[in-house]
N, C-alpha and C positions, 0 to 999 in steps of 0.2 A: 504494500500500500504506500510506503514511503517513496518507492521509486515512481509509482504512478503520480504521487503528489509533486515530486520534483519535475517530472515531464509536463504535468499540467501547468506548473508555474512558468516553465519556459514558454509554453504556448501563450500563457497570459500576457507575458511581457512583449510577445511578438504581435499581438493583436493590432496595435496601431500601425504596423507596417503593411497590413493587408490592403489599405486604401491608398497607398502611395504610388501606385502604378501609373496614374494619369497625371500628366504635367499640366494640362490645360483644363481648368475648371475642376469642380469637385464631383467625385462619383456619388452615386446614391448612397453607398456605404458611408462615405465621409460625411455626407449631409446628416445622416441619422446617427452618427457615432459621436460620443462625447468622452473626453478623458481629462482627468485632473489629478492632483496629488500634492505631495509636499516632500521636502527633504529636511531632516532635522539633525542637529548635532547637540548632544547633551552630555555634560560632565557632572558626576556626582562625587562629592567629597563627604565621607561618612566616618563616624566613630561607632563602634559596636555597642558601647555601653556608656552610661552617664559617668562623667569624670575620667574617662579613659584617655590616655595620652597617645593611643595608637589611632591613626587615621588612614583610611583606605580610599582609593580613587578608582572609579569606573568611567569608561567613555562609551557612549552609545551613538552609533550612526543609524538613522532610521529613515527609510524611504517608503512612502505609500503611493500606490497607484489605484485610481478608481476608474472603471470603464462602464459605460452604459450604451446600449444599442436600442434605438427606438424603431422596431421593425415595422409598426404601423400605429394607428391611433389607439389600439387596444393592448398591444404586446410590447413589453420592454424586457431586455436582458441586462442584468447587472453582474459585474465581476470585479472584485477588489481584494487587495491583500497588501502585505508589507514585507519588506526586506530589512533585517536588522543585523548589525554586527556590534557585539559588546566585547570590549577588551579592557582588562584591568584586574582588580582584586577578586571580584565575586566568582568568576568561573573557577578560580583556583581554591578559594577559601570557603565558599558556601557549599555544604554537602548537597549533592543532587542537583546543583544549579544547571549543569549542561543538559541533563535529561529533562529538566522542567522548563527550560527556556524554549518558548514556542510550542510547548506540549499541547495537544488537543485531545486529551484523554476523555473529556466530557462530551465530545462530538460523536455522532454515528459514524462519520468518515474522517479519517486522518488526512488532512490536506496541509500538513506542515512537513518541511524537509530541512534538516541541518546539513549544509553543504560542507562545512569544515569546522573543526574544533581543536583546540590545543590546551596547554596548561593554563593559559590566561585569556582565551578568546573563544567565542562561538559565533558562527555565521548561520543565520536561519532565515527561511522564507516561509510564509504561511498565507493561506487564503482564508479570510474571515467573512467574505460575502460572495455568494455565487447562487443567484436565484433568478427565476423567471416570474414576471409579474403580468397578469392578464386582468384587465378590467373592462367591463361593459355594462352600461346602465348603472344599476345600484349594486352590482356584484363585483367583487375583487377576489382573485385567486393568486396566491403566491406560493411557489414551491422551491426549496433549496435552502442554502445557508443564508439566513436573514436575521435581523434584529427584531424581536417581538417585544416592543416597548410598552409594557403594561404598568410601569411605575409612574407615580404621580409626584412624590416628594423628590427632593434634590440630593440627599445624602444616602438615605436608607430606603430601600424599596421592597417591602414584604409582598407586594403584588407582582413583582417582576419574577415570575415563576421559572421562566425558561433560560434567562441569561443574566445571572447575578453578577454584579461587579463591585469592586472595592473603591471607596473614596480615595484611598492612597495611590491608586493606579492612575495618577493624574496625567501621564503621558499618553494615555490611550483614550483620546476623545471619542472615538467611534464606538467604544465599548463592545464586548463580545456579542456574538450572534448565536443562533441555534439552527441545527438541521431540522427543518420543519415543513409542514404543509399547512397553510393558513387559508381559510375561507371566510370572507367578510361580506356582510350584507348591510348596506346603508338603509336605515329605516326612516331617515329624515335629515334635516340640516345638522342636527347635533346629537343624533342617536344612531347606534349601529349594534350589530351582533356579529361576533366572530368566534370561530371554532379552530382549534389548533391541535395537530398531532405531531409529536416530535420524538423520534427515537434518539437515544443517547448512549454514550459509553459503548461504542461499537455494536449498537443494536441490542445490548443486553437489557436496557430499560426502555419502556414505552410509555410516553407521557401524553395525556389528553387534558384539555381544558377549554372552557368557553368563557367569553366576556361579553357583558351587555352594558352599553353606555347610553346615558340619557341625561336630560337637563330638567331640573326642578328647582323652583324658588331661586332662579338665577345662579344655581350651582350645577356644575358638571359632576355626575355621579357615575360609578361603575360597580358592577357586581360580577363576581367570578366564581367558578367552581371547576374542579377537575381532579385528576389523579396524576401527580407529578413527583418524581424522585421517591417513589414508593410511599407517598403520603397522599391521603385524600385532603383536598384543599377547599376552603370556603373563604371568600374575601370580599372586601368592599373598599372603595376609594372615593374621595371627593376633592373638588377644587373650586374655590370661590374667593370672595373678599369680605373682610370685616373692617369697616371704616377706612377703606383705601388700602388696607394691608392684605397681602395674599395669604389665604388660609387654606391649607390643603393637608391631606393625610390619607393613610391607607393602612389596612390591617388584614392579616390572613390567619385563619385557624387551620392548624396542621394536625391531622390524625394519622399516626404511623400505621402502615400495613405490615407491621412486624412486632415481635414481642420485645420487651425490655425498655420501652420508651413511652412516656405518657403524651397525650395530646397537648399542644401548646398554642399560645396566641402571641403573635408578633404585631405590634401596633406602632405606627409612626405618625407624629403630628408636627406640622411645620408652619411657621409664620415668617413673612418677609415684607419689608417696606422700603421704598425708595423715596428719599426726601427731595425737595426741589433743588437742593445744591448737589445732587447726584450721590449723596451718602446712602449706601445700601446696607441694611441690617437684616440678618437672617438667624433665626433660632429654630432648632429642631430637636425633638426628643423621641427616643425609641424605647419601647417596653417589650421585654421578652419574658413571658411567664415561666419559661424553663431556664432563664438565665441565672447565673451564680449570684449569691448574696454574700460571698466571701472571696478571698483572694483567688484569682483565676490561674495565675502562672502564665509564662510566655507561650505564645502559639507554637506548636510543634510542626514538624515538616509534613505530617500526614493530615493536617487540618484542611477541610473542604469548606469553602464559602458557599452557602446556600441561603435561600430566603429565611430559613430557620435560624441561621447562625450569624446574621448581620450584626448582632450584639451578643457577646458571650456573658455579659452582666445583665442583671434584672433591668437596670435602666442605664442609658447613656445619653449624654447631653451635648449637642453641637451648637456652637455660636460662631457667627461670622460678621465681619464688617468690611465693606469694600468702598473705596472712594476714587472717583475719577479725577485725578490731579489735573489732567489736561485732556483734550480730545484723543490723544494718542497714548496716554499713560494711566495705568490703573494700579492702585496699591491696596493690599488687603491683609487681614489677619483672621485666623480661625482657630478653633479649639474643640477638643472632644474630652469629656470627663466620664470615667467609668464609676458607677455608683458602688460597685461591689468591693473594689480594693483601693479606690481613691487615686489610681494612676490616671495620668492625663497626657494629652498631646497638645502642642501649640505649633501652629504653622503660620508662615507669612509668604506673601507673593507680591512680585512686582512685574507687571507686564507692560511693555512699551513697543510701539510699532514705528519702524523706521520708514516704511512705505506701505502701500496697500497689501503687499504680499511678503513682507520681511519683518519679523518681530523677534523680540528678546523676552524670555521669561526667566525670572529668578524665583525659586520656590524652596523654602526651608521647612524641614520637618524635625521637631524636637520632642522626644518622648521622656516622660518622667514617672517615677514611682518606685516602690520598694522592689527588692530583688525577685520576690515571688508574685509580682503583680503582672497584669497584662502588658502594660507599656514600660515596665521597669527596666527591661533589657533591650528596649528598642533603639537606644542610642540617639544620635543626631545626624542629620545630613543636610547639605546645601546643594541644590541643583541649579545649574544655569543652562539655558537651552536657546539655541538659535533655530528659527524655523523659516524656511522659504517655501511658499505655496506657489503652485503653477497650474 
């Protein structure tokens, strides 16, 4: 399968060449074909624990390509992926890093290929979008690797059953997808019904869920139910305003289809407000009925992020402030506090644009807590990144 993935990726990068045969005018293929992407360079300087005098450096070169072909008014094909090369301390010092870098164990199909690796580097290519989209009238049908975005809140999404992501994975704006078949029926301007089937982990697990969206009292609501990750799921989400502030939230009830674990509720509530001077404030709280009420300890290598494990403590609290210093420069701070062990994270970001397609991001992550706490062994890191979009 990895050899197939490698060959598929070579074909992917060659697609733009198919329409270059004509020198005069554009072919029909060229007129219906769109391509874009970006090139990034990011350097990370990190210490592995609080107060440590040892610092480590990683360098990441990250190229993304997105392709779309509009076959007609109803049918569109999308193909996208990324090439990444990381070199520095992590491939050598972090156990299992090379195996996990670009791993697609959660997918039905493995479309990731590591071209080369050494004691201090890994070069990997992966496809994270490959789907066909057909729409006609009030119906939409999508099949392939796609993002099924059922989340409402901005940090934690217990309604996002098919492609959970981590807030700390800030360099992956597109977020992961899922191998799935989606059927959507639009019932009106603000209401719809969709059904999803998604095999995962090499077809070892089969996931089904449905989502109903509607508007009531000037709020957007959603109800969902399904069987995902060997859990029966019932969920609800909402989005609206209170006094000009965004008020949104989502919750899911998980009922395990196996022994040894009780049913649990994960609920997230979010408030955000933008002042006239462009100051943006955002607070968010997550509750996990199965979360710990005592010291958690650091996350181990076999940890799997799912909608049930978005917070390992009973409560976690997120706060954020962002300010637009100038039209091209944004400054912000954010934090997460775990209720169970008192450990906490503090982050800061500076984003500035040099032009429409060239920008600089500086992002710091600092973790604090006792040795046996969730964030106590997180250390600190400062990342700076250049991004050129095309």
